[in-house]
N, C-alpha and C positions, 0 to 999 in steps of 0.2 A: 348415785353411780357416778356422776360428777364429781361431786366433793371427795369422794371415796378414792378414785383415781388420782386427782391432783395432790390429795394428802399422801397417797402411798408412793408416787412419784418423788414428790420433795423429799419426803422421809426417808425413802430408800437411798437417795443420793446422799444424805447427810450420814446415814448409818454407814455406809459403804466407803464414803469419804473420810470418816473417822477411822474405821478399821485399817484403811491403807496409808494413811497420812504418816503417822508416827505411834511410836511405843505409847507415848503418853495420852495421846488421842483414844488409842485402843484401851488404855486402862481405865479411863473417864467412861466410855461406853460401856465397857464390861462392869464397870461399878453401878452406873445409873440404871442399866436394865434389870438387874435383880433387886436392887433396893427399893425404886419405885414400884416395880410388881409385887414385891413384898408387902409395902405399904397397903398397894391397892387390895391384896389378897386378904390381909389382915382386917383391912376396913369391911370386905364384904362379909366376912366371917364373925363381924362384931367382936373383935378381940377387945380385949382389956388392957390397961397400962401394964400388968405382970406379965401376958403374953408376949408384948414386945420386948420385955426384958429379959424373960426367959429365951426367946427365940435369939437375941443377940447373944446372950451367954453360951448357948449352944454352938453359934457360929464362931464364936471368940475360941471356944473349947477345942473346936475341929481345926481351926487356923494354927493355934499352937501346938496342937499334937504334930501335925504336918510340917510346920515351919521351924518350929523351935527342939522338937523332939523326935525329928525325922521319921514320924510314922510313915508307914506305906499308904499312900494316897489310894491305891487302888481297893483298900478295904471300904475307905469311904464312898468311892465309885460305886462298889456292889452295893453298899448300903442304899444310895440314892436311886440304883436301878431296882432295888428291891421295893422300895416304897412306891416308886413310879408304877410298877407292875401290879401293886396292891390296888393303886387308884384305877387301873384299868379293869382289875376283876371287880372293883366297886361299882362299875358302870354297867354291869348286867345283873345286880341284886336288887331285888324290891323287898323292902326298903333297903337302901346301901347301908352298910356296916360303918362306912367311914362318912360322917355327916359333917365334919369339918365345924363340930361344935366343941369338941374336945382334943387335945394333942394338938391344936392349930400351931402351936409354936414349933413344934417336931416336924410337921408337914411343911411348914413356911420355911424352916431352915434347909431340911434335906431336899425337898421338892423345887424350891426356888434358888436359893441363894448358895448352897455348898458346891453345886456344879460348876458355878461361875468363878469361884474361890479355886477350886481345883483347877480349872483351866489357867488360873493365873500362876499357881504353884508348879505347874508342869510346863509352863511356858508355852501352852499351846498358841497363844498370841504372836510369838516371835519364831520359834522353830517350827511351827505347823501353822503358820497363818493361813495357808490356804484353806485349812480346815473350816475356819471361822467364815471365811467369805464364802466358801462352797454352800456351809449350811442355810446362810442368810438367802443366798441366791435361790437355792433348791426349794427352800421353804415358801419364798416368794412365787416361785413359778408353781408350785403344787397347790397353794392357796388361790392364785389368779385363775389357774385353769380350773380347779374345782368350782370356783365361783362362775365362771363365763360359761363353761360346759354345762353345768348344772342348771344355771337360770335359762338356758337356751333350750336343752333338750331332756333335761331331768324330770323323771316321773316317779322312779321307785325312792322311796324314802330310805335313806342310810340308818338313821337312829332318831324315828319321829319324836320318841320320849324325852329326849335331851335337846337335840337341834333339829327342829322340824324343817329347815331348808335345805339341809344337806341332802344330797342324793346318790345314789350308787352309780349313775351316770358321770356326775362330776367326780365322784372318787376315782373310777377308772380312767377317766379323762386326765386328772391330775397326775395319776401313776405314769401314763404314757409320756406326757409332758416332763415330768422328773427323770426318766430314764434317758431321754434325749438330752436335756440340759446337762446330765451327770457326764454323758460322754463328750459333750463339746467343753465343758468345764474341765474335765480330766485331760484333753487334748491341749488346753490352754496351759494349764499349770504342768503337764508333763510330770507329773509325780505320782507313783505306783501305777500297777497294771489296772487294764480295763476290769478285772473281775472285782478289784478293790471298789471302784467307782460304782460299780453296778450294785455291789453290796452296800454301799454308801447310802446310793439313791433308794435302795429298797428299805433301809433304816428311816430316811427322811420321809419317804411317802406312807409308810403304815405308821410309823410312831409319831408322826408329825401330825396325822390325822387324828390319831388317839388323844394326843395331847391337846389338840383344839377341842374334842369333845370332853376331856377330863375338865377343862377351864370353863365349857359352858354347863358341864353338871355341877361344878361349885356354885355359879351364878344362880342356876335354875333351883338349887336346894335353898338358897337365901333369897329367892324373889329379886334377883338383880339382873338388868339387862346388859349393862356395860359397867366394866371395872372403873372406868372414869372418862372424862371427856378432853383430855390433853390433844388427842389426834382426832380431828374432826372427820366423821364417816367410820372410823375405826374403833373407837373408844379410848381406852388407856393403854398402859404398857403392857398390863397382863394379857389384855384382849390380843394386842399386837404381836407379842413375843411367847404366846401360850405354847405353840409347837418348838419353837428354839428351846425353849426351858425345859420341855419334857424330852426332848431329843439328844440335848447336851449331854449328859451322863453316859447314854448308850455310845455315842460317837467318841467319847473319852475312852471308855472300854475297848470299842474298836482300834483306836489309835495306840493303846497301851500293848496291845497284841500284835499290830502290824507294823507299827513303828513308823 
């Protein structure tokens, strides 16, 4: 617990500092998160060299479509959201129809990397910088509240076959804290109306929790506890940013319509 809290505070300050300091620091952060998470995902799924190469080709092709051929990024956002929803459906099937043994290059590209690339192309880091900072803050609030509430009063298991430590009490506690934090965050940024921030919080709470379960599902399928050891008490980048990775395309979709 002590190690987890210390690592979380130090790492959180570094991440928020990079997001807020400069465009270059944000660019570096938004490059490191998906690339390190992708490497850990492909390592978990026992990818071969051809999988790495094919994944990079998919990412490069998507970047070329949007940046050089002016392909509408909305279509790629919809593809990312569709793939993520298929991973949600996969949680409830026994045996799962997606075992991350085939097509791992496609999932690695659209599930992990391409949403971050689209965030750069759409200049989310500059014109809508509040969104990235808010996602980070609300996800950390959700994770922390779910952990502390669940560990104190949690009794009913949320999804024992995938993550036996998560509870419904922790899930509801996280939701309450996220809505409060969203109200405060919206007041600080003074951007958009209250109903936007409540919907924003709902996405973070529900889909962020699902993103955490999906990452746990991938690790459980391949009998892996943590994706890495770079963050003591938390695991790897894929462990730490699993909710952010899953939520990002849905937030991009929301911002494309709300503005």
